[in-house]
C-alpha positions in Angstrom: 0.1 0.0 0.0 1.3 3.4 -1.1 1.0 6.2 1.4 0.8 9.8 -0.1 1.5 12.7 2.2 -1.6 14.9 1.7 -4.0 16.8 3.7 -7.6 16.0 4.3 -9.8 18.3 6.3 -13.3 17.3 7.5 -15.9 18.9 9.7 -16.6 17.1 13.0 -19.1 17.9 15.6 -18.5 18.1 19.2 -21.1 18.9 22.1 -18.5 21.0 23.8 -18.3 23.3 20.7 -22.0 23.7 20.1 -23.1 27.0 18.7 -26.5 28.2 19.6 -28.3 29.2 16.5 -31.0 30.9 18.7 -28.3 33.4 19.6 -27.7 34.5 16.2 -28.9 37.8 14.7 -29.0 39.4 11.3 -25.6 40.8 10.5 -25.6 44.6 10.0 -21.8 45.2 9.2 -20.8 46.7 5.8 -17.3 46.1 4.9 -17.2 48.2 1.8 -14.0 50.4 1.9 -14.6 54.1 1.0 -11.2 55.6 1.2 -9.3 57.0 -1.7 -6.2 54.8 -1.7 -2.7 55.3 -0.3 -1.8 58.7 1.2 1.5 60.3 0.8 2.9 59.2 4.2 1.7 55.7 3.7 3.4 55.5 0.2 6.7 56.2 1.9 6.2 53.2 4.0 5.2 51.0 1.1 8.3 52.1 -0.9 10.5 51.4 2.0 9.1 47.8 2.3 9.2 47.3 -1.4 12.9 48.2 -1.5 13.6 45.1 0.7 11.6 42.7 -1.3 12.6 40.6 -4.4 10.4 39.8 -7.3 8.6 36.5 -6.8 9.3 36.6 -3.0 6.8 34.7 -0.7 5.2 37.3 1.6 3.8 34.9 4.1 6.3 35.8 6.8 6.5 39.5 5.8 4.8 41.9 8.2 2.7 44.3 6.2 1.7 47.7 7.4 -1.8 47.9 9.4 -3.3 50.7 7.2 -3.7 48.2 4.3 -6.1 45.9 6.4 -9.7 45.8 5.8 -11.9 45.3 9.0 -12.7 41.6 8.7 -10.8 38.2 9.0 -10.1 36.1 6.0 -12.4 33.6 7.5 -15.3 35.8 7.4 -14.5 36.8 3.8 -14.9 33.2 2.8 -18.3 33.3 4.5 -19.3 36.4 2.4 -18.8 34.3 -0.8 -22.1 32.7 0.2 -24.1 35.9 0.1 -26.4 34.3 -2.5 -27.2 31.0 -0.7 -30.4 30.6 -2.6 -28.4 30.0 -5.9 -26.2 27.5 -4.1 -29.1 25.5 -2.8 -30.9 25.6 -6.1 -28.1 23.3 -7.5 -29.7 20.2 -6.0 -33.0 21.1 -7.4 -31.8 20.4 -10.9 -33.8 17.7 -12.6 -30.7 16.2 -14.6 -27.0 16.2 -14.1 -26.6 18.9 -16.9 -29.0 21.2 -15.1 -27.2 20.7 -11.8 -23.6 21.4 -13.0 -24.9 24.6 -15.0 -26.6 25.7 -11.8 -23.4 25.3 -9.8 -21.3 27.2 -12.5 -24.0 30.0 -12.4 -23.6 30.2 -8.5 -19.8 30.0 -8.7 -19.5 32.9 -11.1 -21.8 35.2 -9.1 -20.1 34.4 -5.7 -17.0 36.5 -5.9 -18.4 40.1 -6.3 -20.0 40.2 -2.8 -17.1 38.6 -1.1 -14.8 41.1 -2.6 -16.6 44.4 -2.0 -15.4 47.8 -2.8 -13.2 49.4 -5.5 -10.2 49.7 -3.1 -8.1 46.6 -2.6 -7.5 46.0 1.1 -6.2 42.8 2.9 -8.3 40.9 5.4 -6.7 39.9 8.7 -4.4 36.9 8.6 -6.4 34.3 10.8 -4.6 33.2 14.1 -4.2 29.5 14.2 -7.3 28.1 15.9 -9.5 31.1 15.0 -13.0 30.1 14.0 -15.9 31.8 12.3 -19.6 30.8 12.7 -22.7 31.9 10.9 -25.8 30.8 9.1 -28.4 31.9 6.6 -32.1 31.7 6.5 -33.0 31.0 2.9 -36.6 31.4 1.8 -37.8 28.2 0.2 -39.7 30.0 -2.5 -36.3 31.3 -3.8 -34.8 27.9 -4.1 -35.9 26.8 -7.6 -35.0 24.4 -10.3 -32.7 25.4 -13.2 -35.4 26.1 -15.5 -37.5 28.3 -13.2 -34.5 30.2 -11.6 -34.5 33.9 -12.4 -32.1 36.6 -11.5 -34.8 38.7 -9.9 -33.8 41.7 -7.7 -36.6 41.3 -5.2 -36.2 39.6 -1.9 -38.8 38.8 0.6 -38.5 39.0 4.3 -37.1 35.5 5.4 -39.3 35.8 8.6 -42.3 35.9 6.4 -41.9 32.5 4.8 -40.6 29.2 5.4 -36.8 28.9 5.2 -33.9 26.5 4.7 -31.2 26.8 7.3 -27.6 26.9 5.8 -24.9 26.7 8.4 -21.2 27.7 8.1 -18.0 27.1 10.1 -14.5 28.1 9.2 -11.2 27.5 11.0 -7.6 28.3 10.5 -5.9 24.9 10.9 -2.2 25.8 10.2 -0.1 28.9 10.6 2.9 27.9 8.4 1.7 27.4 5.7 -1.5 29.4 6.4 -4.2 26.9 5.5 -7.9 27.7 6.2 -10.8 25.3 6.0 -14.5 25.9 5.8 -17.6 23.8 5.6 -21.3 24.6 5.1 -24.3 22.4 5.2 -28.1 22.4 4.5 -29.7 19.5 6.3 -33.0 19.9 4.5 -31.5 20.0 1.0 -29.1 17.1 1.9 -26.1 19.0 0.6 -22.7 20.3 2.0 -19.4 21.7 0.9 -16.0 21.2 2.4 -13.2 23.5 1.2 -9.5 23.9 2.2 -7.2 26.7 1.0 -3.7 27.7 1.4 -3.3 31.4 0.6 0.1 31.8 -0.9 1.1 35.5 -1.5 3.9 36.7 -3.8 5.6 40.0 -4.6 5.2 41.0 -8.1 6.7 44.5 -8.3 3.7 47.0 -8.3 1.3 44.2 -7.6 0.7 41.4 -5.0 -0.4 38.0 -6.1 -2.3 35.5 -4.0 -2.6 31.9 -5.1 -5.5 30.1 -3.6 -3.9 26.5 -3.4 -6.3 23.8 -2.5 -9.8 22.5 -3.6 -13.3 22.2 -2.5 -16.1 19.5 -2.9 -19.8 20.1 -3.1 -21.7 17.1 -2.1 -25.3 16.4 -3.3 -26.2 13.5 -1.2 -29.7 13.2 -2.8 -28.1 12.5 -6.2 -24.9 10.8 -4.8 -22.8 13.4 -6.7 -19.6 15.1 -5.8 -18.5 18.3 -7.6 -14.7 19.1 -7.1 -13.6 22.6 -7.7 -10.6 25.0 -7.4 -10.3 28.8 -6.9 -8.8 31.6 -8.8 -5.8 33.7 -8.0 -6.1 37.3 -6.8 -4.1 40.3 -7.5 -3.8 43.6 -5.7 -2.8 46.0 -8.5 -1.1 49.6 -8.3 -0.2 49.3 -4.7 1.4 52.7 -4.6 -1.7 54.7 -5.7 -5.3 53.3 -5.5 -5.0 49.5 -5.1 -7.6 47.5 -6.8 -8.5 43.7 -7.0 -8.2 41.6 -10.1 -9.0 37.8 -10.4 -7.0 35.6 -12.7 -6.2 32.1 -13.7 -8.1 29.0 -14.9 -10.2 26.9 -12.5 -11.9 23.7 -13.0 -15.2 22.0 -11.8 -15.9 18.4 -12.4 -18.1 15.5 -11.5 -16.7 12.0 -11.9 -20.0 10.3 -11.7 -21.9 12.3 -14.3 -19.0 12.9 -16.7 -19.6 16.7 -16.7 -16.9 19.4 -16.2 -16.6 23.1 -16.5 -13.6 25.3 -17.2 -13.7 28.8 -15.9 -11.1 31.4 -16.9 -10.7 34.7 -15.1 -8.8 36.9 -17.6 -6.5 39.6 -16.3 -6.2 42.8 -18.1 -3.7 42.8 -21.0 -0.9 45.4 -21.2 -2.7 47.3 -24.0 -6.6 47.4 -24.4 -8.9 44.8 -23.0 -11.6 44.9 -20.3 -11.2 44.6 -16.6 -12.7 41.6 -14.7 -13.5 39.5 -17.7 -14.5 35.9 -17.2 -15.4 33.1 -19.5 -16.7 29.6 -18.8 -17.5 26.5 -20.6 -19.6 23.5 -19.4 -18.9 20.1 -21.2 -20.2 16.5 -21.2 -17.0 14.6 -21.6 -18.3 11.2 -22.7 -19.8 12.8 -25.7 -17.6 15.8 -26.1 -20.6 18.1 -26.2 -20.5 21.7 -24.9 -23.9 22.3 -23.1 -23.2 25.9 -21.8 -21.1 28.9 -22.4 -20.8 32.0 -20.2 -19.0 35.4 -20.7 -19.0 38.7 -19.0 -17.5 40.4 -15.9 -17.5 38.5 -12.6 -18.5 41.8 -10.8 -20.9 43.0 -13.5 -23.1 41.4 -16.1 -22.9 37.7 -17.1 -24.4 36.1 -20.2 -25.2 32.4 -20.2 -25.7 30.6 -23.6 -27.2 27.2 -23.5 -27.1 24.2 -25.9 -30.8 24.8 -26.7 -30.0 28.3 -28.1 -31.6 30.0 -25.1 -29.6 32.8 -23.2 -29.9 34.3 -19.8 -28.5 37.6 -18.4 -27.5 37.9 -14.7 -26.4 41.3 -13.3 -24.4 40.4 -10.3 -24.8 44.0 -8.9 -28.7 43.6 -8.8 -28.7 40.1 -7.2 -30.4 40.2 -3.9 -28.1 39.6 -1.0 -29.3 37.4 1.9 -27.6 38.7 5.1 -25.8 36.1 7.2 -26.8 35.7 10.8 -24.1 35.7 13.5 -24.0 35.7 17.3 -23.1 39.1 19.0 -19.5 39.6 19.9 -20.3 39.3 23.6 -21.6 35.7 23.1 -18.7 34.5 20.9 -15.8 32.5 22.1 -12.3 34.2 22.6 -11.0 32.7 19.3 -14.0 33.5 17.1 -13.0 36.0 14.5 -15.0 39.1 15.5 -14.2 38.6 19.2 -10.7 37.9 18.6 -10.1 41.0 16.3 -12.6 43.5 17.9 -10.0 45.8 19.2 -8.2 46.1 16.0 -11.4 46.6 14.2 -12.4 49.3 16.6 -9.1 51.0 16.3 -9.3 51.0 12.4 -12.9 52.3 12.5 -11.6 55.2 14.6 -8.6 55.8 12.2 -6.1 55.0 15.0 -3.7 53.1 13.0 -1.1 53.1 15.8 -3.3 51.6 18.3 -4.6 49.0 15.7 -0.9 48.0 15.1 -0.3 47.5 18.7 -3.4 45.2 19.1 -2.4 43.3 16.0 1.1 42.8 17.2 0.0 41.5 20.5 -2.2 38.7 18.8 0.7 37.7 16.4 3.3 37.5 19.2 1.0 35.5 21.3 0.7 33.1 18.4 4.4 32.8 17.8 5.0 32.3 21.7 2.4 29.5 21.6 4.0 27.9 18.5 7.4 28.0 20.2 6.0 26.3 23.3 4.4 23.5 21.1 7.7 22.9 19.3 9.6 22.7 22.5 7.2 20.3 23.9 6.7 18.4 20.6 3.0 18.9 20.7 1.3 19.1 17.4 -1.6 21.5 16.9 -5.1 19.9 16.9 -7.8 21.7 15.1 -11.3 21.8 16.6 -13.5 21.0 13.7 -11.2 19.7 10.9 -8.9 16.6 10.8 -5.7 16.3 9.0 -5.2 12.9 7.6 -2.9 10.7 5.4 -4.6 9.4 2.2 -3.6 5.9 1.1 -3.8 4.4 -2.4 -6.7 2.2 -1.4 -8.9 5.3 -0.7 -10.2 6.9 2.4 -13.8 7.4 3.5 -15.3 9.3 6.4 -18.7 9.6 7.9 -21.0 12.4 6.6 -21.7 14.9 9.4 -25.3 15.3 8.4 -26.6 12.1 6.9 -24.4 9.3 8.0 -23.4 8.2 4.6 -19.9 7.6 3.3 -18.1 10.4 1.4 -14.9 10.5 -0.3 -13.1 13.6 1.3 -11.5 16.4 -0.5 -7.7 16.3 -0.6 -5.3 19.2 -0.5 -2.4 18.6 -3.0 1.1 19.3 -2.0 1.2 23.2 -2.1 3.3 24.2 -5.0 1.5 26.5 -7.5 4.1 26.6 -10.2 4.7 22.9 -10.4 1.1 21.7 -9.5 0.9 19.3 -12.5 4.0 17.4 -11.6 4.0 14.2 -9.8 4.5 14.5 -6.0 8.1 13.2 -6.0 9.1 15.8 -8.6 7.5 18.6 -6.7 9.6 17.8 -3.6 12.8 18.5 -5.5 11.5 21.5 -7.4 10.5 23.4 -4.3 14.3 23.4 -3.3 15.4 25.2 -6.5 16.4 28.8 -6.3 14.6 31.6 -8.3 16.1 31.1 -11.8 15.6 34.7 -12.7 18.2 35.7 -10.2 16.6 39.1 -9.6 18.1 41.0 -6.6 16.5 43.5 -4.3 15.3 46.7 -5.9 17.4 49.8 -5.5 15.1 53.0 -5.9 16.9 56.0 -7.5 14.2 58.3 -9.0 14.9 57.5 -12.6 15.1 53.8 -12.1 12.0 53.8 -9.9 9.9 55.7 -12.7 11.2 53.2 -15.4 10.5 50.3 -13.1 7.0 51.4 -12.3 6.2 51.9 -16.0 7.4 48.5 -16.8 5.5 46.7 -13.9 2.3 48.6 -13.7 1.0 50.1 -16.9 -2.1 51.4 -14.9 -0.1 54.3 -13.3 -0.7 57.6 -14.7 2.1 60.3 -15.5 1.0 62.4 -12.5 1.3 59.1 -10.3 4.8 58.6 -11.6 5.9 62.2 -10.9 4.6 62.0 -7.5 6.4 58.9 -6.7 9.7 60.1 -8.3 9.3 63.4 -6.4 8.8 61.8 -3.1 11.8 59.7 -3.6 13.9 62.7 -4.2 12.5 64.5 -1.2 12.8 61.7 1.3 15.6 60.0 3.2 15.8 56.7 4.9 15.8 58.2 8.5 12.5 59.9 7.7 11.0 56.8 6.3 12.1 54.8 9.5 10.5 57.4 11.7 7.3 57.0 9.7 7.4 53.3 10.1 7.9 53.5 13.8 5.1 56.0 14.4 2.7 53.9 12.4 
């Protein structure tokens, strides 16, 4: 029997960790960032940080300035991808495998715009190991419809006025290095659940920061005994010296082995010249017959057009889709390691605009995490997650008990985390990870002239006025002034 070193994360129930749904109330937080980008004093800090980085450098262990943070944890951001839970629950209502995978692709393409709100790119809090996030949604039953009757209506009835399905969600940070998050959601009435694990691998790209979402998820439809395995796109923070904005990129796959259907979704990054922002295309295919049953195109944060094999088309405007607010317990009723309770002082300081105080609270949490990690290493005590299990998968297969229905499920598996060599066999990946950066690029030295040329080459979205401001600031500043700014912030 061959043993593969892989990760499997599964939700497990515990009476001691019971979260009372009765305590949950409708969430009223709005995380849309309304500031106008990077201020002059903040740009000096970013320039100083960039001068110490190399192209392609892993940013996992790099401490980024607090002012670039948005006021929520990464675990909560994953929950916000479920802002349209009625579309997710409608997947199981499809009459045929073709209708079900098309419904899942429609949900997938509409999920990102609400989870990534606001025009300004900011970074969620890095979850502390052991941090958790719980929430749920009350989904009106009259909004969960089959594929042929689903419409992108902009109206939304009050959930309290009709019968609802309950969709529950839990997320947990199961590893610090590498940073791995797991989340699980289930709807008992619809006999469906999803299990996802993601390693967020960030990389310095000059005037941009790239984040690869390494891992995969599985949507289980127990009523149909189907499993839909899917991956996630990369995210990029562009123009980090001026007004940062978010772009998604890369090709992701969705497939169901039982039915033979698969989908390829491509998030297109903007080319150097011309082209549109946030463009996405998708194609759903029945592999046994090599037949394309659906195509989609548009913008993931705008209008999407779906064309079916029957010749019919459907338009979905993601900006007009009704959002069902999640329900969450008040901070006072949360445990010490639940996201909003854990980060409440940092969030409060950021809302008040007190960056220095937010930095102090953030540093306290991170130092406590490092101290606890050193203690575990000294005592040779491995970290044990609360809700998810790390397992070794063998060549004979591995099955676990479903947390909601008691049937056997084949678990999702996290591949060895290496983005650039994802397609290689595991034994090749082990060696390729030890290779040095073949480009041999060294740290960037910023003289005004080199800086302007560098910015123009790396980030074509910078305007001439932006370049002049950056160059002038480099001429006016000195390293002591930048250091003083770093200390005060």
